[in-house]
C-alpha positions in Angstrom: -29.5 65.1 -51.3 -30.3 62.2 -47.8 -29.7 63.1 -44.3 -26.9 61.1 -43.0 -28.8 59.3 -40.8 -30.4 58.5 -43.6 -27.1 57.3 -45.6 -26.3 55.3 -42.3 -29.2 53.0 -41.8 -29.8 49.8 -44.0 -32.1 50.7 -45.9 -35.5 47.4 -45.8 -33.7 45.7 -49.1 -30.6 45.5 -47.3 -32.2 44.5 -44.0 -33.8 41.4 -46.0 -31.0 40.6 -47.7 -28.9 40.5 -44.5 -31.9 38.6 -42.2 -31.6 35.7 -45.2 -27.6 35.5 -45.7 -27.4 34.8 -41.5 -29.4 31.6 -41.6 -27.4 30.3 -44.8 -23.8 31.3 -43.0 -24.9 29.7 -40.2 -25.9 26.9 -42.3 -23.0 26.6 -43.5 -20.5 26.6 -40.6 -22.7 23.9 -38.8 -22.1 22.2 -41.9 -18.4 22.5 -41.8 -18.5 22.0 -37.7 -20.3 18.4 -38.4 -18.1 17.1 -41.5 -14.9 17.8 -40.0 -15.7 15.8 -37.3 -16.9 13.1 -39.7 -13.9 13.3 -41.6 -11.5 13.0 -38.6 -12.8 9.8 -37.2 -13.2 8.2 -41.1 -11.6 9.8 -43.8 -12.8 11.6 -47.0 -14.3 8.0 -48.6 -15.5 6.6 -45.1 -18.3 9.8 -45.0 -20.8 10.1 -47.8 -22.5 13.5 -48.5 -26.2 11.7 -47.2 -24.0 10.8 -44.0 -23.3 14.8 -42.9 -26.4 16.0 -44.5 -28.1 12.8 -41.5 -25.8 14.2 -39.0 -26.0 17.9 -39.7 -29.9 17.7 -39.4 -29.8 19.4 -42.8 -30.7 18.0 -47.1 -28.3 16.5 -48.9 -29.1 19.2 -51.7 -28.1 21.6 -48.5 -24.5 20.1 -48.9 -23.7 19.9 -52.4 -26.0 23.9 -52.4 -23.2 25.3 -50.2 -19.9 23.4 -51.0 -20.7 21.7 -54.5 -19.1 18.5 -53.6 -18.1 15.9 -50.8 -14.5 17.0 -52.2 -14.3 20.5 -51.6 -16.2 20.4 -48.2 -13.9 18.1 -47.2 -10.8 21.0 -48.4 -12.5 23.7 -46.5 -13.2 21.5 -43.6 -9.4 20.6 -43.0 -8.1 24.3 -44.3 -10.1 25.7 -41.6 -9.1 22.9 -39.2 -5.6 23.4 -39.8 -6.3 27.3 -39.7 -7.6 26.3 -35.8 -5.2 23.5 -35.0 -2.4 26.1 -35.3 -4.3 28.5 -33.0 -4.2 26.4 -30.4 -0.3 26.1 -31.1 0.0 29.4 -30.5 -2.2 29.8 -27.3 0.1 26.4 -26.1 3.1 27.9 -27.0 2.1 31.6 -25.4 3.5 31.0 -22.0 6.8 29.2 -22.7 10.0 31.6 -21.0 12.4 30.5 -23.6 12.7 29.9 -27.4 13.4 26.4 -27.6 10.3 25.7 -24.9 8.1 28.6 -27.4 9.6 25.6 -30.5 8.8 22.4 -28.4 5.3 23.8 -27.4 4.6 24.4 -30.7 5.7 20.9 -32.5 4.1 18.3 -29.4 0.5 20.4 -30.4 0.3 20.4 -33.9 1.6 17.6 -34.5 -0.5 15.9 -32.1 -3.6 17.6 -33.5 -6.0 15.4 -36.2 -5.7 18.3 -37.6 -2.9 18.1 -39.2 -3.1 15.1 -41.2 -6.6 16.2 -42.2 -5.1 18.7 -43.2 -2.1 16.9 -45.4 -5.3 14.7 -46.9 -6.4 17.5 -48.2 -3.0 18.6 -49.9 -3.1 14.8 -51.8 -6.7 15.6 -53.1 -5.9 19.6 -54.1 -3.1 18.1 -56.2 -5.7 16.0 -58.6 -8.5 18.7 -57.9 -6.8 21.9 -59.4 -9.9 23.6 -58.5 -9.4 23.5 -55.1 -5.8 24.5 -55.0 -6.7 28.3 -54.3 -8.1 27.5 -51.2 -5.3 25.7 -49.9 -2.6 28.4 -51.4 -4.5 31.0 -48.9 -4.6 28.6 -46.2 -0.9 28.9 -46.3 -0.6 32.4 -46.3 -2.8 32.0 -43.7 -0.9 29.5 -41.6 3.0 31.5 -42.8 1.5 35.0 -41.7 -0.4 33.4 -38.2 2.9 32.1 -37.5 5.1 34.8 -38.3 2.7 37.3 -35.9 2.4 34.9 -33.4 6.2 34.4 -33.2 7.6 37.9 -33.4 5.3 39.3 -30.9 6.5 36.2 -28.6 9.9 37.1 -29.1 9.3 40.8 -28.3 7.8 40.2 -25.0 9.9 38.0 -24.1 13.5 39.7 -25.2 14.5 37.3 -27.5 17.4 38.0 -29.8 16.4 39.1 -33.4 18.7 37.2 -36.1 16.0 35.5 -37.4 13.1 36.0 -39.7 10.2 35.5 -38.3 8.4 34.4 -41.8 11.2 32.2 -42.3 10.5 30.2 -39.7 7.3 30.0 -39.8 7.5 28.6 -43.4 9.7 26.6 -41.5 7.9 25.2 -39.4 5.0 24.1 -41.4 6.9 22.3 -43.7 8.6 20.2 -41.4 5.5 19.4 -39.7 4.1 18.4 -42.5 7.1 16.2 -43.3 7.2 15.3 -40.4 4.0 13.6 -39.7 3.5 12.3 -43.1 7.0 10.3 -43.0 5.2 9.2 -39.5 1.8 8.5 -40.7 3.2 6.0 -44.0 6.4 4.2 -41.6 4.1 4.1 -38.5 5.9 6.3 -36.7 3.5 7.5 -33.8 3.1 11.1 -33.1 5.5 11.1 -30.0 8.3 10.2 -32.3 7.4 12.4 -34.9 7.6 15.5 -32.6 11.1 14.6 -31.2 12.2 14.3 -35.3 10.5 17.7 -36.3 12.0 19.3 -33.1 16.1 17.8 -34.1 15.1 19.1 -37.9 14.2 22.9 -36.0 17.8 24.4 -36.1 19.5 24.4 -33.2 16.7 26.4 -31.1 17.1 22.8 -28.9 20.6 23.0 -28.5 20.4 26.5 -27.6 19.4 26.3 -24.2 19.4 22.4 -22.1 18.6 21.9 -18.5 20.6 22.1 -15.7 20.8 18.4 -15.7 21.9 18.5 -19.1 19.5 16.0 -20.5 16.3 17.1 -22.4 12.9 17.4 -20.5 10.8 14.2 -22.0 7.7 15.3 -24.6 4.5 15.5 -22.9 2.0 15.8 -26.0 -0.2 18.2 -26.3 -4.2 16.6 -26.0 -6.8 18.4 -28.6 -8.7 21.1 -26.4 -12.2 20.5 -26.1 -14.5 20.9 -28.9 -15.1 25.0 -29.0 -17.5 26.0 -31.9 -17.3 29.3 -31.5 -13.5 29.9 -31.9 -13.7 27.6 -34.5 -16.3 29.4 -36.1 -14.4 32.8 -36.1 -11.2 30.5 -37.8 -11.8 31.3 -42.0 -10.0 30.0 -44.7 -11.3 32.3 -47.1 
């Protein structure tokens, strides 16, 4: 019978396995960091595996080893980016003191983020590549559950009325965000107009509290925060 100390300490083989896995995790995360920036600026078709590898100071074989194909890498990068976008939006909205202002802050942050457009392209790609659909589905589940949790916590903190379902609200928010941005991209509508369109569709939140002047404050589009590799690497899509 091993002693308690022996049972909790890793064996040499376990230590070796961990030391082997850790560099692999770091390289995989690094490739995602590099790829997402290239994809955001040039799209899926404008970036090659060789260019991703060169920018990451890696070999093309490492890209295919970790992700199999460029399309699989693109979808995973887009899924991680939309989760990061949602995290940013929750932080931007956390200071809101009313439900309409909370909704406005969420919409402005999400619509202004290039991560949402990237995710929309990933949705289109997954429609043709059903092997990538499970990752998309898991990402939606994370988006909805995190939105549910964040809104529920703020609602309780601010003592807002408990007359809606946070889970349903989160699903509706992301469905409208995707639809508004997709429509805007297809018709040339700017992000500010897309955000306004989205807010008008989000039930009656904006009508529940109008400013004392009787006019709504102008939209203030939220710029993307400076790149935070540590925060981004903590946001996992799987």
